[in-house]
N, C-alpha and C positions, 0 to 999 in steps of 0.2 A: 543455573544458566552460565554459560560462559561465552564470550564473544570471540569467534574465530576471525582473526584480523584480515588474512588474504581473501577468504570468501566475501567478507563484509566490505572490504574495498571494492572488489568487483561488482557486488550487488549495488553499491553506491554509484558506480559508473553506469551500470545498466539503468538505474532509476534516473539518472541525469540524461542519459540518451533518450529515454522514454519521454521525459520532460521536455526535451529539446524538440522531439518530433511532434509532440502535443502543441508546443508554442509555435513551430513551423506551419502546422496544418489548420491552426484555429482560424475561424472566420469571425470577423468582428474585432471588438477593441478589448476583449477580455483575455489577451494572450498571456500576460504575466500572471494573472491569477490561476489560469489553468495549468501553466507550466509549474508554478510554486506547488499548487495543490496535487498534481499528478506526481511531483517528485516526493513529496512527503508521504503520500499514501502508497506509492509503489515501493518507497525505501522501507517503510514500516512493515509492510507485509513480506517483502522478500527478505529482509533481515531476519524476521522471525522464522521464515522457512529454510533459509540457507546459511546465513551468517552467524547463527547461534547454536551452540550444543547444549543439550539438555541432559541433566543428571539421570532422569528415568526415561527409558525407551518408549513407554506407552504415552507419557505426557508429551514427549518430542514429536512422536508420530501424529498425535491429535492436533498439536499446534501447527506442524508443518502442513498437514492437510488443510486445516482451516485457514492458514495464512495463504496457501495457493488458491483456494477457493475465493477468498476476499481480494486477492491479487487480480484474478480474471474479472470479478465483478467491478473492481476499480478501473480496470483497463477498459472494460465495455462502457462504463459510466463516462469515462473521459473521453472515448471515441464519440459517443453520443453527444457530449457537450462541445466537442471540436466542430461537428458538423452543423450544428444549429445555433442561432443566436440565443443567448441566455442572459439572465441577469445574475450579478455577482452574488446576490443573496440565495438564489436558488443553488447555485454551485456550491457556496459554503456550507449551506443547510443539508444538501444531500450528501456530499462527501464527509462532512463532519459527523453526521448521524451514522454512516457506514463505518467510519474509522473508529468512532466511540463503541459502537456495537462489536467491532473486531476485538478492541482492547478489552472490553467487559468479558466477552467469552473466553479470551486468553487467561485473563484472571481467574475465572472460575475453574478452568482447567488446571492451571497451576495450583490453585487452592485445593483441588480434589486430592492432590499428593498420590497418584496412582502410579 
């Protein structure tokens, strides 16, 4: 895996804009946690999909498809949390489990060496 600098910077800017939009539209007092959580999750998934080049085409294709799937899941999850009041524990547990599942599946894909 090799980081592509320019796409990675653009991805981080996109993740920051998404986080700011989540911060702006959040109902309730959990604005900072949803902004931080949405930035981390969208940055991880978008970096995996766009900001990194992979040595093997098959591995790269699988990781990119998985990353985009989890990006949209994270986006829908965060939009749901924006519209309804929630506890911090529920947000951290939900998005933490999703992020760890994503990282685990990526680990298995890279470990398959195809």
